N, C-alpha and C positions, 0 to 999 in steps of 0.2 A: 593307541586308543586305550589299552589296558592301563598305561601309566596315568592317563587322565582320570580313569575310573578309580584307580588307587588313590590318587591325590584327592579326588572328590570325597571318597569314603573317609580318608584320614581327616579332612577338613570338617566333614559332617560330624565326626566324633568329638571334635573340640567343643569347648563350652560355647554356648550360643550368644555370648555377650555382644559381639559385633554384628550378628546376623540381623538382617532386615527381612521380616516375614509379612506376607499379606496374601490376598487372593491372587492366583496366577495372573488373571487379567490385569490387575493393578501393577504387578511387578513388570510384566511384559510391556504394558503401556508406558510405564515410566522409563524403561530402558530404551524404547523406541523414541519417545519424545525428547528425553534429555541427552541421549548419547547416540541416537540413530542406529541402535544395535538391533540385530535380528538373529534368530536361531540359526546357527551354522553347523551344529553337531548335537546329537542327543543319544542317550543310551539308558539302559535300565539296570538298576541294582535292587533286586528283590521287588518290592512294590513301589519303589521310588523312581521318578524320572530325573535324570541328570542332563542338563543342557548347558551348552556354551553359546553365549550370545556374542557377536562381534560387530564392530562398525566397519565400514568400507575403508580400504587403504591402510589397514594395520593400526588403526587408532586405538580404540578401547575394546575390552572384552570383559565379560561377566560370567561367573559360574553360578547356576541356579539349580536348586533341588526342589522338586515338587512331590508332595505327598499325595496319596490316593484321594484325599478330601479336597484336592485342588489348591491347597495352601502351598505357596512357594516361598523359599528363603534364598535371598542373595547371600551366597557363602563367601565369595571373594570377588575381586575385580582388579583390573590393571590396564596397562597400555602396551603398545608396541608388539602386538601379536603378529604372527606370520603363519601361513600355511606351510606344512611340511609334507614332502612326498613320503609315502610309506616305504620304509627301509626293508630290505629282505631280512628274513629271520636269521639271526646270528650276527648281524652287522650292527655297528654302533653309530654309524654316521647317517644323518639325514640331510638331504639338500633341500633348501627352500625353493619354492616354485617361483 
């Protein structure tokens, strides 16, 4: 989970050239309609909400950051996601569920 937050923060710091930003309701609606994605993970970084949206069956995923004013930005997206079991501290291997 910390790795996801680190990646999100690093991506947030990159130039916003490829980001698509809009009201959160618009972004969430577009992800649901176009990719059948729903929120499957969220966390907080300062005053921002970081969310991972995924579609069923390991299809697509999207990383969205929402500001306190409810403006959300699609930071990045991809495919072939999978759930990972939490590895014990100090181990490097994670098994997929």
